Backbone as JSON Lines, residues from 0, in Angstrom:
{"i":0,"aa":"M","n":[-3.04,-20.5,7.96],"ca":[-1.65,-20.22,8.29],"c":[-1.45,-18.71,8.41]}
{"i":1,"aa":"T","n":[-0.72,-18.29,9.4],"ca":[-0.44,-16.89,9.63],"c":[0.69,-16.43,8.72]}
{"i":2,"aa":"T","n":[0.54,-15.23,8.16],"ca":[1.56,-14.63,7.32],"c":[2.32,-13.6,8.13]}
{"i":3,"aa":"L","n":[3.64,-13.7,8.13],"ca":[4.47,-12.71,8.82],"c":[4.9,-11.67,7.8]}
{"i":4,"aa":"E","n":[4.32,-10.48,7.93],"ca":[4.68,-9.36,7.06],"c":[5.49,-8.37,7.87]}
{"i":5,"aa":"I","n":[6.61,-7.93,7.31],"ca":[7.48,-6.96,7.97],"c":[7.45,-5.67,7.17]}
{"i":6,"aa":"C","n":[7.23,-4.56,7.87],"ca":[7.3,-3.24,7.24],"c":[8.76,-2.84,7.17]}
{"i":7,"aa":"C","n":[9.25,-2.59,5.97],"ca":[10.66,-2.26,5.76],"c":[10.8,-0.91,5.08]}
{"i":8,"aa":"Y","n":[11.74,-0.12,5.6],"ca":[12.02,1.2,5.05],"c":[13.3,1.15,4.22]}
{"i":9,"aa":"G","n":[13.33,0.25,3.27],"ca":[14.48,0.14,2.37],"c":[14.73,-1.3,1.98]}
{"i":10,"aa":"V","n":[15.52,-1.47,0.94],"ca":[15.8,-2.8,0.4],"c":[16.69,-3.6,1.35]}
{"i":11,"aa":"D","n":[17.65,-2.96,2.01],"ca":[18.5,-3.7,2.96],"c":[17.64,-4.34,4.04]}
{"i":12,"aa":"C","n":[16.67,-3.6,4.55],"ca":[15.76,-4.14,5.57],"c":[14.94,-5.29,4.99]}
{"i":13,"aa":"A","n":[14.5,-5.15,3.75],"ca":[13.7,-6.2,3.11],"c":[14.51,-7.49,2.94]}
{"i":14,"aa":"V","n":[15.76,-7.35,2.58],"ca":[16.64,-8.52,2.44],"c":[16.82,-9.17,3.81]}
{"i":15,"aa":"T","n":[17.05,-8.37,4.84],"ca":[17.2,-8.91,6.2],"c":[15.92,-9.61,6.65]}
{"i":16,"aa":"A","n":[14.77,-9.0,6.38],"ca":[13.5,-9.62,6.75],"c":[13.33,-10.97,6.05]}
{"i":17,"aa":"Q","n":[13.69,-11.02,4.79],"ca":[13.61,-12.28,4.04],"c":[14.52,-13.33,4.67]}
{"i":18,"aa":"Q","n":[15.75,-12.95,4.98],"ca":[16.7,-13.89,5.57],"c":[16.24,-14.37,6.95]}
{"i":19,"aa":"A","n":[15.48,-13.53,7.65],"ca":[15.01,-13.88,8.99],"c":[13.71,-14.67,8.98]}
{"i":20,"aa":"G","n":[13.16,-14.93,7.79],"ca":[11.99,-15.78,7.7],"c":[10.66,-15.08,7.45]}
{"i":21,"aa":"A","n":[10.69,-13.8,7.11],"ca":[9.43,-13.11,6.8],"c":[8.77,-13.76,5.58]}
{"i":22,"aa":"D","n":[7.46,-13.72,5.56],"ca":[6.71,-14.24,4.42],"c":[6.46,-13.17,3.36]}
{"i":23,"aa":"R","n":[6.41,-11.92,3.8],"ca":[6.09,-10.81,2.9],"c":[6.67,-9.53,3.48]}
{"i":24,"aa":"V","n":[6.91,-8.55,2.61],"ca":[7.44,-7.25,3.03],"c":[6.51,-6.16,2.54]}
{"i":25,"aa":"E","n":[6.21,-5.21,3.43],"ca":[5.59,-3.95,3.02],"c":[6.75,-2.97,2.86]}
{"i":26,"aa":"L","n":[6.99,-2.52,1.64],"ca":[8.14,-1.66,1.35],"c":[7.73,-0.2,1.36]}
{"i":27,"aa":"C","n":[8.43,0.59,2.16],"ca":[8.13,2.01,2.33],"c":[9.42,2.83,2.26]}
{"i":28,"aa":"A","n":[9.24,4.1,2.08],"ca":[10.3,5.08,2.25],"c":[9.85,6.03,3.37]}
{"i":29,"aa":"A","n":[10.74,6.85,3.85],"ca":[10.43,7.95,4.77],"c":[9.76,7.53,6.08]}
{"i":30,"aa":"P","n":[10.5,6.86,6.96],"ca":[9.9,6.43,8.22],"c":[9.37,7.59,9.07]}
{"i":31,"aa":"R","n":[10.0,8.73,9.02],"ca":[9.53,9.87,9.84],"c":[8.18,10.39,9.38]}
{"i":32,"aa":"E","n":[7.83,10.1,8.14],"ca":[6.53,10.5,7.59],"c":[5.47,9.42,7.79]}
{"i":33,"aa":"G","n":[5.85,8.29,8.36],"ca":[4.92,7.19,8.55],"c":[4.82,6.27,7.36]}
{"i":34,"aa":"G","n":[5.74,6.4,6.42],"ca":[5.78,5.54,5.24],"c":[5.23,6.23,4.02]}
{"i":35,"aa":"L","n":[6.11,6.37,3.02],"ca":[5.72,6.97,1.73],"c":[6.1,6.02,0.61]}
{"i":36,"aa":"T","n":[5.59,6.29,-0.58],"ca":[5.86,5.48,-1.75],"c":[7.37,5.41,-2.01]}
{"i":37,"aa":"P","n":[7.92,4.21,-2.16],"ca":[9.35,4.08,-2.48],"c":[9.64,4.62,-3.88]}
{"i":38,"aa":"S","n":[10.86,5.05,-4.08],"ca":[11.28,5.55,-5.39],"c":[11.31,4.42,-6.41]}
{"i":39,"aa":"A","n":[11.35,4.79,-7.68],"ca":[11.46,3.79,-8.75],"c":[12.74,2.98,-8.58]}
{"i":40,"aa":"G","n":[13.82,3.62,-8.17],"ca":[15.07,2.91,-7.94],"c":[14.96,1.88,-6.84]}
{"i":41,"aa":"M","n":[14.27,2.25,-5.74],"ca":[14.09,1.3,-4.64],"c":[13.18,0.15,-5.08]}
{"i":42,"aa":"L","n":[12.16,0.45,-5.85],"ca":[11.26,-0.6,-6.34],"c":[12.02,-1.58,-7.23]}
{"i":43,"aa":"N","n":[12.83,-1.06,-8.13],"ca":[13.61,-1.93,-9.02],"c":[14.6,-2.79,-8.23]}
{"i":44,"aa":"A","n":[15.24,-2.21,-7.24],"ca":[16.19,-2.97,-6.42],"c":[15.46,-4.08,-5.66]}
{"i":45,"aa":"A","n":[14.29,-3.78,-5.14],"ca":[13.53,-4.8,-4.42],"c":[13.16,-5.95,-5.34]}
{"i":46,"aa":"R","n":[12.79,-5.65,-6.57],"ca":[12.43,-6.72,-7.52],"c":[13.65,-7.61,-7.81]}
{"i":47,"aa":"R","n":[14.83,-7.01,-7.86],"ca":[16.05,-7.78,-8.14],"c":[16.52,-8.6,-6.94]}
{"i":48,"aa":"E","n":[16.4,-8.06,-5.75],"ca":[17.1,-8.61,-4.59],"c":[16.23,-9.35,-3.58]}
{"i":49,"aa":"V","n":[14.91,-9.26,-3.7],"ca":[14.02,-9.88,-2.72],"c":[13.14,-10.88,-3.45]}
{"i":50,"aa":"S","n":[13.14,-12.12,-2.97],"ca":[12.35,-13.15,-3.65],"c":[10.99,-13.41,-3.0]}
{"i":51,"aa":"I","n":[10.79,-12.98,-1.75],"ca":[9.47,-13.11,-1.14],"c":[8.58,-11.99,-1.67]}
{"i":52,"aa":"P","n":[7.27,-12.11,-1.54],"ca":[6.38,-11.05,-2.03],"c":[6.67,-9.71,-1.36]}
{"i":53,"aa":"V","n":[6.71,-8.68,-2.18],"ca":[6.91,-7.3,-1.72],"c":[5.68,-6.5,-2.13]}
{"i":54,"aa":"H","n":[5.08,-5.83,-1.15],"ca":[3.92,-4.98,-1.4],"c":[4.32,-3.54,-1.07]}
{"i":55,"aa":"P","n":[4.62,-2.72,-2.06],"ca":[4.98,-1.33,-1.81],"c":[3.78,-0.52,-1.31]}
{"i":56,"aa":"I","n":[4.08,0.46,-0.49],"ca":[3.04,1.38,-0.05],"c":[2.87,2.44,-1.13]}
{"i":57,"aa":"V","n":[1.64,2.9,-1.3],"ca":[1.34,4.01,-2.2],"c":[0.78,5.12,-1.33]}
{"i":58,"aa":"R","n":[1.64,6.1,-1.05],"ca":[1.28,7.22,-0.19],"c":[2.18,8.39,-0.57]}
{"i":59,"aa":"P","n":[1.62,9.44,-1.14],"ca":[2.45,10.52,-1.68],"c":[3.03,11.48,-0.64]}
{"i":60,"aa":"R","n":[2.45,11.48,0.57],"ca":[2.92,12.41,1.61],"c":[2.48,11.92,2.97]}
{"i":61,"aa":"G","n":[3.09,12.46,4.0],"ca":[2.66,12.16,5.35],"c":[1.42,12.95,5.7]}
{"i":62,"aa":"G","n":[0.97,12.81,6.93],"ca":[-0.22,13.53,7.37],"c":[-1.46,12.69,7.22]}
{"i":63,"aa":"D","n":[-2.56,13.34,6.91],"ca":[-3.83,12.64,6.82],"c":[-3.92,11.79,5.55]}
{"i":64,"aa":"F","n":[-5.06,11.18,5.35],"ca":[-5.25,10.26,4.23],"c":[-6.31,10.77,3.26]}
{"i":65,"aa":"C","n":[-6.53,12.1,3.27],"ca":[-7.43,12.77,2.32],"c":[-6.56,13.41,1.26]}
{"i":66,"aa":"Y","n":[-6.69,12.95,0.03],"ca":[-5.78,13.37,-1.03],"c":[-6.44,14.3,-2.02]}
{"i":67,"aa":"T","n":[-5.66,15.3,-2.46],"ca":[-6.14,16.22,-3.49],"c":[-6.17,15.5,-4.83]}
{"i":68,"aa":"A","n":[-6.77,16.15,-5.81],"ca":[-6.84,15.57,-7.15],"c":[-5.45,15.32,-7.71]}
{"i":69,"aa":"R","n":[-4.52,16.24,-7.51],"ca":[-3.14,16.06,-8.0],"c":[-2.44,14.89,-7.3]}
{"i":70,"aa":"E","n":[-2.61,14.82,-5.99],"ca":[-2.02,13.72,-5.24],"c":[-2.6,12.38,-5.7]}
{"i":71,"aa":"F","n":[-3.9,12.36,-5.94],"ca":[-4.53,11.13,-6.38],"c":[-4.03,10.71,-7.77]}
{"i":72,"aa":"E","n":[-3.82,11.66,-8.65],"ca":[-3.26,11.35,-9.97],"c":[-1.87,10.73,-9.83]}
{"i":73,"aa":"A","n":[-1.06,11.27,-8.92],"ca":[0.27,10.7,-8.68],"c":[0.15,9.29,-8.13]}
{"i":74,"aa":"M","n":[-0.81,9.06,-7.25],"ca":[-1.02,7.73,-6.69],"c":[-1.4,6.73,-7.79]}
{"i":75,"aa":"K","n":[-2.26,7.14,-8.7],"ca":[-2.65,6.26,-9.8],"c":[-1.45,5.92,-10.67]}
{"i":76,"aa":"S","n":[-0.59,6.89,-10.88],"ca":[0.64,6.64,-11.65],"c":[1.54,5.66,-10.92]}
{"i":77,"aa":"D","n":[1.65,5.81,-9.6],"ca":[2.46,4.89,-8.8],"c":[1.89,3.47,-8.85]}
{"i":78,"aa":"V","n":[0.58,3.34,-8.78],"ca":[-0.06,2.02,-8.87],"c":[0.28,1.38,-10.21]}
{"i":79,"aa":"A","n":[0.19,2.16,-11.28],"ca":[0.49,1.61,-12.61],"c":[1.94,1.13,-12.68]}
{"i":80,"aa":"L","n":[2.87,1.89,-12.13],"ca":[4.28,1.48,-12.13],"c":[4.47,0.2,-11.32]}
{"i":81,"aa":"I","n":[3.88,0.14,-10.15],"ca":[4.0,-1.05,-9.3],"c":[3.46,-2.28,-10.02]}
{"i":82,"aa":"R","n":[2.34,-2.12,-10.71],"ca":[1.77,-3.23,-11.48],"c":[2.69,-3.62,-12.63]}
{"i":83,"aa":"E","n":[3.2,-2.63,-13.36],"ca":[4.09,-2.9,-14.5],"c":[5.38,-3.59,-14.07]}
{"i":84,"aa":"L","n":[5.87,-3.28,-12.88],"ca":[7.1,-3.89,-12.38],"c":[6.87,-5.32,-11.88]}
{"i":85,"aa":"G","n":[5.62,-5.73,-11.78],"ca":[5.33,-7.12,-11.44],"c":[5.19,-7.42,-9.96]}
{"i":86,"aa":"F","n":[4.95,-6.42,-9.14],"ca":[4.73,-6.68,-7.72],"c":[3.38,-7.38,-7.54]}
{"i":87,"aa":"P","n":[3.27,-8.28,-6.56],"ca":[2.02,-9.02,-6.39],"c":[0.93,-8.24,-5.65]}
{"i":88,"aa":"G","n":[1.3,-7.14,-5.02],"ca":[0.31,-6.38,-4.27],"c":[0.85,-5.03,-3.86]}
{"i":89,"aa":"L","n":[-0.02,-4.25,-3.23],"ca":[0.37,-2.94,-2.74],"c":[-0.46,-2.59,-1.52]}
{"i":90,"aa":"V","n":[-0.06,-1.51,-0.86],"ca":[-0.68,-1.08,0.39],"c":[-1.05,0.39,0.24]}
{"i":91,"aa":"L","n":[-2.28,0.74,0.58],"ca":[-2.71,2.14,0.5],"c":[-3.94,2.36,1.34]}
{"i":92,"aa":"G","n":[-4.38,3.59,1.44],"ca":[-5.61,3.92,2.15],"c":[-6.02,5.34,1.82]}
{"i":93,"aa":"M","n":[-7.32,5.53,1.59],"ca":[-7.85,6.84,1.24],"c":[-9.13,7.1,2.01]}
{"i":94,"aa":"L","n":[-9.21,8.26,2.64],"ca":[-10.39,8.64,3.39],"c":[-10.95,9.95,2.85]}
{"i":95,"aa":"D","n":[-12.24,10.16,3.1],"ca":[-12.82,11.46,2.78],"c":[-12.74,12.35,4.02]}
{"i":96,"aa":"E","n":[-13.26,13.55,3.91],"ca":[-13.16,14.52,5.01],"c":[-13.94,14.09,6.26]}
{"i":97,"aa":"D","n":[-14.86,13.15,6.09],"ca":[-15.66,12.67,7.23],"c":[-15.11,11.39,7.83]}
{"i":98,"aa":"A","n":[-13.88,11.02,7.47],"ca":[-13.21,9.83,7.99],"c":[-13.9,8.53,7.58]}
{"i":99,"aa":"H","n":[-14.43,8.52,6.35],"ca":[-14.96,7.31,5.75],"c":[-14.08,6.96,4.56]}
{"i":100,"aa":"V","n":[-14.12,5.72,4.13],"ca":[-13.38,5.32,2.94],"c":[-13.83,6.21,1.78]}
{"i":101,"aa":"H","n":[-12.86,6.73,1.04],"ca":[-13.19,7.51,-0.16],"c":[-13.51,6.51,-1.26]}
{"i":102,"aa":"R","n":[-14.77,6.13,-1.35],"ca":[-15.19,5.07,-2.26],"c":[-14.88,5.37,-3.72]}
{"i":103,"aa":"G","n":[-15.06,6.6,-4.13],"ca":[-14.78,6.95,-5.53],"c":[-13.31,6.72,-5.88]}
{"i":104,"aa":"Q","n":[-12.41,7.19,-5.04],"ca":[-10.99,6.97,-5.3],"c":[-10.63,5.5,-5.19]}
{"i":105,"aa":"M","n":[-11.17,4.82,-4.19],"ca":[-10.85,3.4,-4.03],"c":[-11.33,2.57,-5.22]}
{"i":106,"aa":"R","n":[-12.5,2.89,-5.75],"ca":[-12.99,2.15,-6.94],"c":[-12.02,2.31,-8.1]}
{"i":107,"aa":"Q","n":[-11.55,3.53,-8.31],"ca":[-10.6,3.78,-9.4],"c":[-9.29,3.02,-9.18]}
{"i":108,"aa":"I","n":[-8.81,3.04,-7.96],"ca":[-7.56,2.33,-7.65],"c":[-7.75,0.82,-7.85]}
{"i":109,"aa":"M","n":[-8.85,0.29,-7.37],"ca":[-9.08,-1.16,-7.51],"c":[-9.14,-1.56,-8.98]}
{"i":110,"aa":"A","n":[-9.71,-0.72,-9.81],"ca":[-9.75,-1.01,-11.24],"c":[-8.35,-1.01,-11.84]}
{"i":111,"aa":"L","n":[-7.5,-0.12,-11.37],"ca":[-6.11,-0.05,-11.86],"c":[-5.28,-1.24,-11.37]}
{"i":112,"aa":"C","n":[-5.61,-1.77,-10.22],"ca":[-4.81,-2.84,-9.63],"c":[-4.89,-4.13,-10.44]}
{"i":113,"aa":"D","n":[-6.02,-4.41,-11.04],"ca":[-6.16,-5.52,-11.99],"c":[-5.46,-6.79,-11.53]}
{"i":114,"aa":"G","n":[-5.93,-7.34,-10.41],"ca":[-5.38,-8.6,-9.93],"c":[-4.35,-8.48,-8.83]}
{"i":115,"aa":"L","n":[-3.86,-7.3,-8.55],"ca":[-2.93,-7.13,-7.43],"c":[-3.69,-7.27,-6.11]}
{"i":116,"aa":"A","n":[-3.04,-7.83,-5.11],"ca":[-3.61,-7.87,-3.77],"c":[-3.5,-6.47,-3.17]}
{"i":117,"aa":"V","n":[-4.59,-5.95,-2.66],"ca":[-4.61,-4.6,-2.09],"c":[-4.84,-4.7,-0.59]}
{"i":118,"aa":"T","n":[-3.95,-4.08,0.17],"ca":[-4.08,-3.98,1.62],"c":[-4.4,-2.53,1.96]}
{"i":119,"aa":"F","n":[-5.4,-2.33,2.79],"ca":[-5.77,-1.0,3.27],"c":[-4.99,-0.76,4.56]}
{"i":120,"aa":"H","n":[-4.13,0.25,4.57],"ca":[-3.2,0.45,5.69],"c":[-3.84,1.15,6.88]}
{"i":121,"aa":"R","n":[-3.0,1.77,7.67],"ca":[-3.42,2.33,8.96],"c":[-4.44,3.45,8.86]}
{"i":122,"aa":"A","n":[-4.8,3.88,7.66],"ca":[-5.92,4.8,7.53],"c":[-7.17,4.2,8.17]}
{"i":123,"aa":"F","n":[-7.23,2.87,8.17],"ca":[-8.35,2.16,8.8],"c":[-8.53,2.59,10.25]}
{"i":124,"aa":"D","n":[-7.44,2.82,10.95],"ca":[-7.49,3.19,12.37],"c":[-8.16,4.54,12.59]}
{"i":125,"aa":"L","n":[-8.23,5.35,11.56],"ca":[-8.83,6.68,11.69],"c":[-10.26,6.74,11.18]}
{"i":126,"aa":"C","n":[-10.77,5.64,10.68],"ca":[-12.12,5.61,10.12],"c":[-13.16,5.85,11.2]}
{"i":127,"aa":"H","n":[-14.2,6.54,10.79],"ca":[-15.3,6.88,11.7],"c":[-16.03,5.63,12.19]}
{"i":128,"aa":"S","n":[-16.25,4.68,11.31],"ca":[-17.0,3.47,11.66],"c":[-16.25,2.24,11.16]}
{"i":129,"aa":"P","n":[-15.47,1.58,12.03],"ca":[-14.68,0.43,11.59],"c":[-15.51,-0.69,10.96]}
{"i":130,"aa":"K","n":[-16.68,-0.98,11.53],"ca":[-17.5,-2.07,10.97],"c":[-17.97,-1.72,9.56]}
{"i":131,"aa":"R","n":[-18.46,-0.51,9.38],"ca":[-18.88,-0.05,8.05],"c":[-17.7,-0.06,7.08]}
{"i":132,"aa":"T","n":[-16.56,0.39,7.56],"ca":[-15.36,0.42,6.73],"c":[-14.97,-0.98,6.28]}
{"i":133,"aa":"L","n":[-14.99,-1.92,7.2],"ca":[-14.66,-3.3,6.86],"c":[-15.58,-3.84,5.77]}
{"i":134,"aa":"E","n":[-16.86,-3.58,5.9],"ca":[-17.83,-4.03,4.9],"c":[-17.57,-3.37,3.54]}
{"i":135,"aa":"E","n":[-17.32,-2.06,3.54],"ca":[-17.07,-1.35,2.28],"c":[-15.8,-1.87,1.6]}
{"i":136,"aa":"L","n":[-14.75,-2.06,2.37],"ca":[-13.49,-2.52,1.77],"c":[-13.62,-3.95,1.26]}
{"i":137,"aa":"T","n":[-14.34,-4.78,1.98],"ca":[-14.58,-6.15,1.52],"c":[-15.34,-6.12,0.2]}
{"i":138,"aa":"D","n":[-16.37,-5.28,0.11],"ca":[-17.15,-5.16,-1.13],"c":[-16.29,-4.65,-2.29]}
{"i":139,"aa":"L","n":[-15.31,-3.81,-1.99],"ca":[-14.41,-3.3,-3.03],"c":[-13.37,-4.32,-3.49]}
{"i":140,"aa":"G","n":[-13.19,-5.39,-2.72],"ca":[-12.21,-6.41,-3.08],"c":[-10.86,-6.26,-2.43]}
{"i":141,"aa":"V","n":[-10.79,-5.45,-1.38],"ca":[-9.54,-5.27,-0.65],"c":[-9.22,-6.58,0.06]}
{"i":142,"aa":"A","n":[-7.95,-7.01,-0.04],"ca":[-7.55,-8.32,0.48],"c":[-7.28,-8.33,1.97]}
{"i":143,"aa":"A","n":[-6.76,-7.25,2.54],"ca":[-6.34,-7.24,3.94],"c":[-6.44,-5.82,4.49]}
{"i":144,"aa":"F","n":[-6.44,-5.76,5.83],"ca":[-6.57,-4.47,6.53],"c":[-5.53,-4.36,7.6]}
């Protein structure tokens, strides 16, 4: 069965997507940046007001998908909050400078997810080798691309 996931830039959009028959929502903030991590307030509102699965994006800034150590620490904190709030999954993507999956960061994130469904977002489109990337992400336990 096909799953209809709608990318929503706010809780109002997520509620509308649910009413229109969406199966799942990817919740983001900052559409001009290509989607950033929603605020704690937006996450809490989504948990209260949306009954279909919501998978928040974890992305601290726009631009590329190579993150500094500080950005990565913030991402790990966001993953922990998303897990604590009871979301069933999340969406993220991390690349190294050579446009390959940043395996070290992804391993750490997957360990933090502890049962959450993980979707690797549009960073996949920038990967140097899509076939290799697919194999690596599958080995890491990523649920969708």
